[in-house]
C-alpha angles and dihedrals in degrees: 000000000000140000089257093057089049091052091048090052091049091051092047092056091051092046092051094049093043095041095224140084114264121241119230089253091054090050090053092049092050089050090049090054090048094049095045094051117118093208120115108233131047089234091060093042090052094052092046092049091052093049093045094049094046095035090225137103113251107245116259117258095264092055098048119107113237091253092052090050088053094049093048094045088052092048092049092049090052092047090051088052091048089056093050091055 
């Protein structure tokens, strides 16, 4: 687990929800939102960055497709690993 794998998970969630591939500039903006967040955990910061970038609320667990659940779970595991490092 690495910071790069966390970033890739974060970008995959956004790309799935937005239905297009992110540009390098968009990735930098998402990381900016993540880094500027005042929340405590990387899990919370990641979710906030996704929502802020897309200007939507991430669907609640019951409304997520199985694939979105998988992507978010993966992102949150990576975020937890980021916090342990």
